OpenMM code with the backbone's topology and positions (N, CA, C; nanometers):
from openmm import Vec3, app, unit

residues = "UNK UNK UNK UNK UNK UNK UNK UNK UNK UNK UNK UNK UNK UNK UNK UNK UNK UNK UNK UNK UNK UNK UNK UNK UNK UNK UNK UNK UNK UNK UNK UNK UNK UNK UNK UNK UNK UNK UNK UNK UNK UNK UNK UNK UNK UNK UNK UNK UNK UNK UNK UNK UNK UNK UNK UNK UNK UNK UNK UNK UNK UNK UNK UNK UNK UNK UNK UNK UNK".split()
positions = [
    Vec3(4.4767, 3.7209, 11.1280),
    Vec3(4.6058, 3.7757, 11.0995),
    Vec3(4.6170, 3.8011, 10.9495),
    Vec3(4.6664, 3.9170, 10.9115),
    Vec3(4.6877, 3.9521, 10.7718),
    Vec3(4.8365, 3.9451, 10.7403),
    Vec3(4.8698, 3.8775, 10.6327),
    Vec3(5.0103, 3.8600, 10.5948),
    Vec3(5.0632, 3.9817, 10.5215),
    Vec3(5.1917, 4.0074, 10.5409),
    Vec3(5.2618, 4.1123, 10.4677),
    Vec3(5.3641, 4.0447, 10.3776),
    Vec3(5.4101, 4.1154, 10.2775),
    Vec3(5.5145, 4.0572, 10.1947),
    Vec3(5.5482, 4.1414, 10.0741),
    Vec3(5.6560, 4.1023, 10.0077),
    Vec3(5.7024, 4.1683, 9.8863),
    Vec3(5.7252, 4.0626, 9.7793),
    Vec3(5.6791, 4.0921, 9.6591),
    Vec3(5.6979, 4.0031, 9.5451),
    Vec3(5.7723, 4.0812, 9.4379),
    Vec3(5.8809, 4.0241, 9.3864),
    Vec3(5.9582, 4.0855, 9.2789),
    Vec3(5.9533, 3.9916, 9.1590),
    Vec3(5.9047, 4.0448, 9.0456),
    Vec3(5.8885, 3.9642, 8.9242),
    Vec3(5.9666, 4.0318, 8.8118),
    Vec3(6.0373, 3.9531, 8.7335),
    Vec3(6.1132, 4.0066, 8.6207),
    Vec3(6.0553, 3.9645, 8.4879),
    Vec3(6.0746, 4.0491, 8.3868),
    Vec3(6.0282, 4.0188, 8.2514),
    Vec3(6.1108, 4.1021, 8.1529),
    Vec3(6.1470, 4.0419, 8.0401),
    Vec3(6.2189, 4.1165, 7.9371),
    Vec3(6.1220, 4.2054, 7.8608),
    Vec3(6.1690, 4.3242, 7.8190),
    Vec3(6.0832, 4.4147, 7.7441),
    Vec3(6.0938, 4.3890, 7.5945),
    Vec3(5.9930, 4.4319, 7.5219),
    Vec3(5.9865, 4.4082, 7.3779),
    Vec3(6.0990, 4.4795, 7.3036),
    Vec3(6.1506, 4.5875, 7.3566),
    Vec3(6.2559, 4.6649, 7.2908),
    Vec3(6.3964, 4.6182, 7.3284),
    Vec3(6.4084, 4.5058, 7.3916),
    Vec3(6.5389, 4.4564, 7.4362),
    Vec3(6.6335, 4.4372, 7.3178),
    Vec3(6.7513, 4.5012, 7.3210),
    Vec3(6.8462, 4.4856, 7.2107),
    Vec3(6.9085, 4.3459, 7.2051),
    Vec3(6.8926, 4.2662, 7.3086),
    Vec3(6.9495, 4.1312, 7.3113),
    Vec3(6.8501, 4.0256, 7.2646),
    Vec3(6.7343, 4.0687, 7.2223),
    Vec3(6.6265, 3.9754, 7.1878),
    Vec3(6.6675, 3.8740, 7.0809),
    Vec3(6.7287, 3.9188, 6.9729),
    Vec3(6.7687, 3.8285, 6.8642),
    Vec3(6.8722, 3.7282, 6.9144),
    Vec3(6.9665, 3.7751, 6.9923),
    Vec3(7.0709, 3.6855, 7.0434),
    Vec3(7.0130, 3.5796, 7.1367),
    Vec3(6.9239, 3.6212, 7.2245),
    Vec3(6.8643, 3.5264, 7.3188),
    Vec3(6.7771, 3.4242, 7.2466),
    Vec3(6.6938, 3.4733, 7.1545),
    Vec3(6.6025, 3.3826, 7.0828),
    Vec3(6.6763, 3.2885, 6.9880),
    Vec3(6.7670, 3.3449, 6.9082),
    Vec3(6.8304, 3.2639, 6.8037),
    Vec3(6.9529, 3.1883, 6.8546),
    Vec3(7.0495, 3.2593, 6.9045),
    Vec3(7.1753, 3.1962, 6.9457),
    Vec3(7.1602, 3.1170, 7.0741),
    Vec3(7.0829, 3.1681, 7.1664),
    Vec3(7.0658, 3.0984, 7.2929),
    Vec3(6.9562, 2.9943, 7.2907),
    Vec3(6.8731, 2.9974, 7.1829),
    Vec3(6.7591, 2.9061, 7.1728),
    Vec3(6.6769, 2.9094, 7.3009),
    Vec3(6.6511, 3.0317, 7.3464),
    Vec3(6.5827, 3.0547, 7.4729),
    Vec3(6.4625, 3.1466, 7.4469),
    Vec3(6.3526, 3.0919, 7.3972),
    Vec3(6.2363, 3.1758, 7.3674),
    Vec3(6.1741, 3.2298, 7.4967),
    Vec3(6.1515, 3.3585, 7.4983),
    Vec3(6.0941, 3.4252, 7.6150),
    Vec3(5.9652, 3.4962, 7.5764),
    Vec3(5.8866, 3.5323, 7.6749),
    Vec3(5.7680, 3.6148, 7.6538),
    Vec3(5.8098, 3.7587, 7.6830),
    Vec3(5.8093, 3.8421, 7.5793),
    Vec3(5.8463, 3.9830, 7.5937),
    Vec3(5.7194, 4.0639, 7.6124),
    Vec3(5.7243, 4.1632, 7.7012),
    Vec3(5.6059, 4.2450, 7.7284),
    Vec3(5.6419, 4.3932, 7.7268),
    Vec3(5.5414, 4.4744, 7.6954),
    Vec3(5.5547, 4.6189, 7.7123),
    Vec3(5.5365, 4.6508, 7.8605),
    Vec3(5.5684, 4.7728, 7.8989),
    Vec3(5.5486, 4.8131, 8.0380),
    Vec3(5.4022, 4.7995, 8.0783),
    Vec3(5.3132, 4.8404, 7.9887),
    Vec3(5.1700, 4.8349, 8.0185),
    Vec3(5.1226, 4.6915, 8.0367),
    Vec3(5.1670, 4.6022, 7.9485),
    Vec3(5.1261, 4.4620, 7.9574),
    Vec3(5.1827, 4.3963, 8.0832),
    Vec3(5.3037, 4.4354, 8.1207),
    Vec3(5.3655, 4.3800, 8.2407),
    Vec3(5.2897, 4.4246, 8.3656),
    Vec3(5.2581, 4.5535, 8.3741),
    Vec3(5.1821, 4.6042, 8.4895),
    Vec3(5.0425, 4.5431, 8.4946),
    Vec3(4.9843, 4.5152, 8.3788),
    Vec3(4.8494, 4.4582, 8.3735),
    Vec3(4.8425, 4.3206, 8.4402),
    Vec3(4.9559, 4.2510, 8.4513),
    Vec3(4.9568, 4.1212, 8.5187),
    Vec3(4.9143, 4.1323, 8.6649),
    Vec3(4.9327, 4.2502, 8.7233),
    Vec3(4.8991, 4.2678, 8.8640),
    Vec3(4.7633, 4.3355, 8.8851),
    Vec3(4.6948, 4.3674, 8.7763),
    Vec3(4.5620, 4.4284, 8.7906),
    Vec3(4.4706, 4.3369, 8.8697),
    Vec3(4.4007, 4.3920, 8.9641),
    Vec3(4.3057, 4.3161, 9.0436),
    Vec3(4.3654, 4.2505, 9.1673),
    Vec3(4.4981, 4.2569, 9.1826),
    Vec3(4.5603, 4.2010, 9.3026),
    Vec3(4.5558, 4.3026, 9.4163),
    Vec3(4.5317, 4.2566, 9.5374),
    Vec3(4.5298, 4.3498, 9.6511),
    Vec3(4.6724, 4.3799, 9.6969),
    Vec3(4.7232, 4.4978, 9.6618),
    Vec3(4.8566, 4.5356, 9.7042),
    Vec3(4.8553, 4.6794, 9.7532),
    Vec3(4.9549, 4.7128, 9.8340),
    Vec3(4.9636, 4.8473, 9.8887),
    Vec3(5.0511, 4.9368, 9.8027),
    Vec3(5.1488, 4.8777, 9.7341),
    Vec3(5.2386, 4.9558, 9.6493),
    Vec3(5.2831, 4.8707, 9.5314),
    Vec3(5.3025, 4.9390, 9.4184),
    Vec3(5.3492, 4.8719, 9.2974),
    Vec3(5.4492, 4.9653, 9.2304),
    Vec3(5.5619, 4.9114, 9.1863),
    Vec3(5.6642, 4.9940, 9.1229),
    Vec3(5.7350, 4.9139, 9.0146),
    Vec3(5.7805, 4.9846, 8.9110),
    Vec3(5.8596, 4.9243, 8.8042),
    Vec3(6.0017, 4.9777, 8.8102),
    Vec3(6.0981, 4.8918, 8.7816),
    Vec3(6.2381, 4.9313, 8.7726),
    Vec3(6.3007, 4.8517, 8.6587),
    Vec3(6.4169, 4.8948, 8.6127),
    Vec3(6.4855, 4.8286, 8.5025),
    Vec3(6.6293, 4.7980, 8.5426),
    Vec3(6.6867, 4.6981, 8.4763),
    Vec3(6.8293, 4.6747, 8.4964),
    Vec3(6.9057, 4.7844, 8.4220),
    Vec3(7.0357, 4.7905, 8.4407),
    Vec3(7.1127, 4.9010, 8.3830),
    Vec3(7.1141, 4.8999, 8.2305),
    Vec3(7.0892, 4.7872, 8.1673),
    Vec3(7.0840, 4.7806, 8.0212),
    Vec3(6.9446, 4.8112, 7.9669),
    Vec3(6.8464, 4.8194, 8.0547),
    Vec3(6.7053, 4.8407, 8.0206),
    Vec3(6.6489, 4.7270, 7.9349),
    Vec3(6.7088, 4.6076, 7.9465),
    Vec3(6.6584, 4.4893, 7.8763),
    Vec3(6.5506, 4.4203, 7.9582),
    Vec3(6.5642, 4.4261, 8.0891),
    Vec3(6.4713, 4.3551, 8.1762),
    Vec3(6.4040, 4.4515, 8.2730),
    Vec3(6.2735, 4.4308, 8.2892),
    Vec3(6.1941, 4.5097, 8.3842),
    Vec3(6.1706, 4.4263, 8.5089),
    Vec3(6.1536, 4.4949, 8.6190),
    Vec3(6.1209, 4.4292, 8.7449),
    Vec3(6.0009, 4.4995, 8.8060),
    Vec3(5.8984, 4.4221, 8.8406),
    Vec3(5.7801, 4.4772, 8.9069),
    Vec3(5.7852, 4.4343, 9.0530),
    Vec3(5.7765, 4.5334, 9.1403),
    Vec3(5.7771, 4.5074, 9.2846),
    Vec3(5.6380, 4.5362, 9.3395),
    Vec3(5.5798, 4.4337, 9.4008),
    Vec3(5.4487, 4.4464, 9.4640),
    Vec3(5.4667, 4.4295, 9.6138),
    Vec3(5.4107, 4.5205, 9.6897),
    Vec3(5.4167, 4.5099, 9.8353),
    Vec3(5.2767, 4.5010, 9.8917),
    Vec3(5.2613, 4.4078, 9.9842),
    Vec3(5.1334, 4.3919, 10.0541),
    Vec3(5.1597, 4.4259, 10.2001),
    Vec3(5.0850, 4.5194, 10.2499),
    Vec3(5.1002, 4.5571, 10.3897),
    Vec3(4.9861, 4.5012, 10.4728),
    Vec3(5.0130, 4.4796, 10.5969),
    Vec3(4.9109, 4.4244, 10.6889),
    Vec3(4.7955, 4.5198, 10.7070),
] * unit.nanometer
topology = app.Topology()
chain = topology.addChain("A")
for resn in residues:
    res = topology.addResidue(resn, chain)
    for name in ("N", "CA", "C"):
        topology.addAtom(name, app.Element.getBySymbol(name[0]), res)
């Protein structure tokens, strides 16, 4: 039996205008990535579809990976 599924992963982008506020005021250090670096995390994984989307502020990216049977 082959499993199917969807994985949704979020990551803040390097150009996020909220970066200073999150890092300094929120004391919440994050790993910021470019689109290319974010997609590279899935290189070599067996998936049927891969897509990138952004929140309405374009601060956070979401990578959706789908595995089909």
